[in-house]
NUROMI-618301 format. One record per atom (N, C-alpha, C): x, y, z. Coordinates in steps of 0.2 Angstrom, whole numbers, plus 5000, padded with zeros to 4 digits. Example, Ala and Ser with C-alpha at 12.3 -4.5 7.8 and 13.67 -1.06 7.14 Angstrom:
<sites>
506649725039506249785039506649845039506449895035506849955036506450005039
</sites>
This chain:
<sites>
592153736116592553696122592153636123592553576124592353526124592353506132591953476135591853456142591853396144592253376148592553306149592453276156592153216157592253186163592853166165593053186172593653156175593653136181593853086184593753066191594453116194594353136200594853176205594553226209594953246213594753296218594653366215594253406220594153476218594753516217594753566214595453606214595353636221596053656223595953686230595853756232595453776236595253856236595753896238595753966236596254016237595754076239596054126241595654196242595354216234594854256236594554266229594954316225594854326219595154366214594954436213595454476211595154556210594554546206594154596207593654606200593954636194593654636189593854666183594054736184593554776187593754846188594354866192594554816196595154826201595654806197595754746193596254716190596454756184595954776180596054816175595954896174596154916180595854996181596355036176596955026174597355056171597655026164597054976162597354936156596754936152596854936145596354936139596654876134596154856131596254806126596054806120596254766115596054786108595654726105595554676110595154626107594954586114594354546113594154506118594154436115594354386118594454316117593954276121593354246119592954226124592954136123593154106129592854036129592054026127591953966126591253956124590753926129590853856130590553826136590653846142590153866147590253886154590453956154590553986149590854066148590254096145590054086139589554116136588854066135588954006135588253966136588453906140587853886143587753826149587553756144588053716144588053656141588053596146588053606152588253566156587753506158587153516156586553456156586753416151586853436145586953396139587653356140588153386142588753356143588653306148588353316153588353256158587953196156587453206152587053156150587453116145587753146141588153116134588753086137589153116142589753076144589653026148589153026152588952976157588752906152588452926148588152866143588752836140589152886137589852856134590252826138590352836144590752796149590352726150589752726151589452666152589552626147589452646140589552616134590352576135590752616136591352586136591652556143591152536147591352506154591852536159591852606158592252636163592052626170592452636175592252636181592052696184591552696188591352766192591052816186590752786182590352826176589852886179589552846183589152896187589252946191589952946193590152996199590953036194590953036188591553076185591353146187591953186188591753256188591853266181591753336180591953356173592453416173592953416168593453446167593353486160593353546160593253586155593853606151593853616145594353636141594853606137594853536138595353486135594953466129595253456123594853416117594753356120594253326116594053256119594453206117594753206111595153156109595753136114596053196115596653196120596453156127595853176129595653156136595553076136595153056129595052976127595652946128596152966125596752936125597152916131596952956137597052936143596652876147596152876144595752826147595752746143595852756137595652686133596352666129596352606128596952576123596952616117597452636114597652666108597252656101597052576102596752556096595852556097595552596102594952606104594852686103595352726103595252806104594852826098595052806091594652846087593852836087593752766087593052746087592652776095593052776100592752806105592652886105593052906102592952986100592452986094592352966090591852966085591152956089591152906093590552896097590252956102590752976106590453036109590453096105590853106101590653156095589853156092589753106091588953096087588553106094588653066100588153076106588053166107588553186107588453276109588153306103588453286096588053326090587353316091587053246093586353236092585953246098586253276104585953296111586253366113585853406111585953476115585353506119584953466119584453496124584653516130584353586132584453606138585153666137585353666131585953716130585653786130585953836134585653896134586153956135586054006133586454066132586454086140587054096144587154126149587054206150586854226157586654296158587254346155587254396153587754436152588054426144587954376141588254356134587954396130587454406128587154456122587354526124587354556130587554616130588354636129588754576132589354576130589654596123589254546118589454546111589154606109588654636111588354696108588754756110589054756116589654806117590254816114590554756111591154756107591154766100591454786097591454796089591554716086591154696082591254636078591954606077592354656074593054636073593554636078593254646085593754656091593454596096593154546093592854476098592854416094593054366097593154306095592854236099592554196098592554126102593154086100593454066106593954006106593853956110593553896107593253836110593753776108593653716113593953656112593453616108592853646107592453596103592653586097592453536092592553536085592053586082592153606076591753656072591053626072590953556069590153546070589953546077590253536082589953526088589853596091590353646089590153716091589653736088589553726082588953756078588253716080588353666082587753626086587353676092588053676096587853706103587753786101587953816098587853886096587053896094586953846089586353846087585653826091585953776096585353766101585253816105585653856107585653906113585353966109585553976103585054046099585654086099586354086101586654136100586954156094587054216093587254256086588054256087588454206084589154206085589554256081590154276083590454326080590854286074591154336069591354306063591954266064592254276070592954226070592654186077592854116075592654066079593254016079593654016083594153956082594053896087594053836083593853776086594553726086594253666089594853616089595053606082594753596077594853576071595353626067595453686071595853736068596553736071596753696075597353706079597753626079598253616080598553556081598653536088598653576093598653566099598153616103597653586107597153616109597353646117596853686120596953696127597153646131597753656135598053716138598653736134598753716127599253756123598953826121599453866120599253926118598953936111599053886107598853896099598153926099597653896103596953926100596854006100597254016107597054096108597554136103598154106102598654126097598254146090597954096088597454096081597054136082596654156087596054196088596354266087596854286091597254356090597454356083597654306080597954316073597354336069596854296069596254316064595954376066595954406071595754466072596254516070596954506070597454556067597554596073597654566079597754596085598454566089598854606092599354566096599054536102599254466104598954426109599054466115599654506117599754546123599154596123598854616119598154676120597654626119597554566120597054536120596854516128596154516130595854486136595554426134595754366138595454306137594854286143594354276141593754266146593754186147593754156153593754086153593454066160593153986159592953976166593353906169593853886165594153826166594953826166595253796170596053786172596453786165596153736160596553726154596553796150596053836150595853896147596253936150596353946157596854006160597453986158597753926158598253906156598553926149598053906145598153936137598154006137597754036140597754106139598354146141598654126147599254146149599754126145599754066143600454046139600454086131599754116131599754156124600054226125600054246131600354306133599754356134599054336135598454366136598454376143598054436145597654436151597154386152596954366158596454316158595854356163595354346163594854356166594354296167594254256174593854206174593054226177592554186174591854186176591754126180591354116184591154066187590654026183590953986179590453936175590353866178590953836178590953756181591353766187591853806188592253816194592153886197592153896203592153946207592853996205592854056205593554086204593954076210593754056216594254036221594553986219594153926217594553876215595053876209594753926205595253936199595853976201595754016206596354056208596854006212596553946214597053896218597353856213597353856206597753826201598353846200598753796196599453806195599553876192599053906187599153966184598554016186598754076189598254106192598054166187597354166185597054226182597054286185596954346181597154416183596554436187595954416185595254436188594754396188594254386192593654346192593054396194592554356190591754386191591254326191590754336194590354276194589954256188589954306184589854296177589754356172589654346166589854406161589354466163588654436166588254496168588554536174589154526177589454556181590054596178590154606172590654636168590354676164590754746162590554776157591054786152590954796145591554816141591354886137591754926138591654996136592155016131591855036125592455046119592455116120593255146119593355206119593355236112593555306112593555336104594055316100594555286103595155266100595055186099594455156100594355096098594555046104594955066108595155026114594654996119594554946121594154906126594354926133593954946137594054946145593554906148593754866152593454806156593354836164592654846165592454866172591954826174591854836181591254786185590554826183590054776182589354806180588954816187
</sites>
């Protein structure tokens, strides 16, 4: 997932979402599609450093006070900020900065247990990072990734388009309607819903109260993956409960 600075107000708050145990009491899933940044790993310190440096280099106003928006491919966001003839060079610059500064990237609580609970053929990472950036952050965190990792390089349209999650489901050989998306950002929630998946949000960069106030509402929320359990049944289906 690419993490992008954007000026603007916080999302409106709304009542808390149901817990996974309540929301999915009568449901099972065939695969789990995980967002990466803010869901599995914490990359916020590196993101803040690199995007603020980039914004200063390009003379953008309020570079020190940009808020961060998760889930949108970097090139798409830059195109909103700069003239068309500067976009590619500016994109190359932020990509280079992020590739070369992953200090502080770490695995979030619950990630290792979640991966260990789910069969390797039933899990995937779906991120808005490019493949090199995803690899750099995964390596910096020490995370052992699943075999299926979908990146911005794999799709024509990134989140909030459903394409990344549809491709993740396709590569696992699973119907998207039988997938659970685990996200921490509005763009990912929108993408997961548009793909026909159920969506669970964790509090990475937004509270789930804020996420519940967005245009597309997820099914359930938890403070982190350490508050979620994935239980595989004898038939291979995955039940999602509260930890």
